[in-house]
N, C-alpha and C positions, 0 to 999 in steps of 0.2 A: 593733676587737680581732678578730681570727680565731679561728676555731673549728675545732680540727684533733682529727680520730680518731685513736686511736693503738691498732691492733688486734694482739693478740699470739697467734700461732699457732704455738708452738714446741713443744707436746704430742706425744708420740710413741704415745700412744693404747694403753697398756698395758692400763689398766682395761678398755678396750672390747674387749680381746682381738683387735684387728684383725693382720692379717699383711701384706697386701700395701701399706695405705695408713694415714697418720695418720689420727686420728678426724675431724680438720677438713676432710678431703677425701673422707671418705665421702658418698655421694650418697644423695638423696631424691628420687625422679621426675625424674633427669638432672641435678639442681643439686647441686652438693657444699654443706655444711654452712657453709663458710667464706663462700660466694658469698651464702647467705641472709643471713649476719650483713653483710657489707661492702654489701649492697643497701640496707639499712636507713640507714646512713650516706651513701652516695653519692647517694640519693634525696632527703635532707634539706636543705631551701633554707638551713638556718642551719651547714651543715657546709661549710667551704672547703677542706679537703683531708684526705687519710687517707695514715697511714704504717703499714705492717704489718712486724711482726718475726716472721718463718717459719723453721722448719728450713731450714737451709742448702742442701742438697742437693735440696730441693723448690722452691726460688725460682723454677727455670723452668717446672715444671709450675704453680706459682701465676701466674705472668705469662700463660701461655697461657690460663689459665681468665680471668683479667682482661678480657683481649682477647676472648675469647668471648663473655663475658656483658656485656660494655660498660660494664665499671666506670670511670667516667671521673675520678674524683678522686684516684685513688692518686698521689703524689707520689714515695713512694720504697717499697722493699721491703728490709729490712736482714737479715742472720742473727740468729737468736736466740741465746740464751745457755745456759749449762747449767742454769739454774734461770728459773722465770718472772720473777722480779726481774731477773735479768741480761738476759733477753729485752726487759723493758718499758725498762731503761737504755739500751740500744742504739738503741730506737726514740726515747727522749728526744733523747738524742745527735744523733740526725739530724733530728730536729724543729728541734731549736735551729739548726742549719745553714740551714733552710729557711724558719723562720718567725721571728718576733718573739718575745722571751722573756716579752712581756707577754700571749700569747695564751693562751687557754683549750685544755686538752688533756683529752680524754675518752677512757680508757683501758678498753679493754672485750676480753672474751675473745672469739676468734675462734669459739669453740663455744657461744656464747650467742646465738641467732639468733632468741629471742622476745622481745625489747623491743619498743617500739613510737614512732612519732614523738614522741608526747607526752614519753614518757620522755627522749628526746634533748634536747627543747627545755627541760624541767624543769631537766636537767644544766647546758646553756648559761647558762641564765637564774640558775640558783644560784651558779654560778662567779662571775658578773658582779656578783651581789649580795652574796655571803658568801665568795667566794675559793674555795669546793670543793665539792662535792657529792659523797655517797656513797648510792647506789641501793640501796634496802633492801626488804624485804617485813617483814610482821608477823611475830612469833614467834606460831606455833599449837600449839607444845608446849613443855614444860619444860625449860628449860636447868639444868643442875647444874655447878658449877665447882669441880673438884677438884685436889687435886695428889698426890703419891706416897702421902700417908698417908689419902687417901680425900678425903670431901666436905668441903668447907669453905662453900660457899654456894650458894642458890638463888634467882637473881635473880626479881624479879616479872615475870610474863610480860607484863603490860599495858605494863612499860617497857621491853620489850627487842624489839631489831629484828634482822634477819639481813641482813648486808651482802652484796650481790650486785655487779653491775655495770650500767652505767658507773661507775668512779669517776674524778671528774673534778676538775681542779686549775689555777691559773697554771701553765704552763710553768716559770717561774722558781722557783717553790716547791717543785713535786715532783721537779725535776732537782736542787737544791739539797739535797734529803733525799737523793736516791740517791747523790749525790756524797759526802755525808757517810757514808753507809753503806758505799760502796766503799772509803772511807779506813780505815775501821773494821775492815775485814775481814768485814762482816756481809753474807750471801746468802741469809738464811734467811727474810726477812720474807714472809708468806703471802699478804699482798696490799698495795695501795698504801695503803689506810687503816690499817692496823697500822703501817706504816712512817711515816706523818704523823702518828698518834697518839703514837708512841713518841719522835719529836722535837718533841712540842709544839706541832704545828700543830692550829688550831681546826677542827672538822669540822662541815658541816651536812649534813643527811639529807633525801631525799625518800623517799616510798614508790612503788615501781614496781608492776609488773603481777606478779602470782604466778606466772605461768607463765614468767617469765624465770630459765628453769633452764639449767644449764652441762651440755651433754651430755658425759659422761664413761663411762658405763657402757652396755650394751646396753638396760637398761631406760629409760635416758634417750632413748634414740633412739627407744624404742618411744612415748613420751610425746610427743617432738617430732613424730613422725608424725601421732598422734591429732591434735594440735593444729593442725597444719599442716590437716587434713581439716576440722577445725571452722570455722576461719577461712575457707576455700575454700566452705565450705557457706553462711555467714554472707553471703557474696559473692554467691553463686548464687542464694539463696532467700531472703536479706533478712530472716533470723532471728537 
C-alpha cells in the first residue's frame, strides 16, 4: 500500500500581515516555510509521493522552489480552492488519478513545518492498523463548550486532546466523505477530522510533538525561528 502526503498551501497570509508573499513562502535562513515542510515528507522512507494544493498564481514559483531545493517526491501541484476544504478536495481528486484508492493519504498544512519523522511513521502505521490517524497534542488549558446562550459544558482536561496535523486516512474513505460534502453543498468543515467525524467514521488518535504549531501569525513565526535554533544547537552541541 502506498503512502501519500497531501500538502495544502492555499492560505493568503492575511493574519501574518504579509504583503509581498503568502505565509507559506516566507523564508527563514533562505528557505521558505513550505520547503521545511516538504523536506520532512520527501526525506521519509515510508512516503511514496507528494501532492500539493497551492494558490494557483503561485504554482510556477513553487515549482522553481521544488527544483532549487531538490524535492524529489512531488507528483503533482494542483490549484487550491476557495476554502481549505476545497483545496484538500482538489488534491484528493488528483491523488485518486495518480495512485490506488486503497493508499493511505497524510493531509498536512504547508505551514506546519515542525513535525518529525516519528510522527509521520506513526500516522502511516495507524492508518494501516486502524484506517485513520489524527495527530494531537494534550490539552494544557481548560476548554469551555458554549452556544449563543453561554456556557454549556466544561470537558475534563485529562480526557481532552487538541487536533493538529497530519490527519491521515485511506484515500477511498476521505474522498468519499469529501464528495458527500460537495453533494450537500458543505464547504465549511474546519478540518478533515471534523468532516470524518460528522459522517460517522471512527477516528484513531496519536500524540505528536507539542511544537507542531501552525505558522499563522507573526508570533508563530518567531516561535518557529526559536525552535529551529534549538534543533540546530542540539545537532551541533549534542544537547
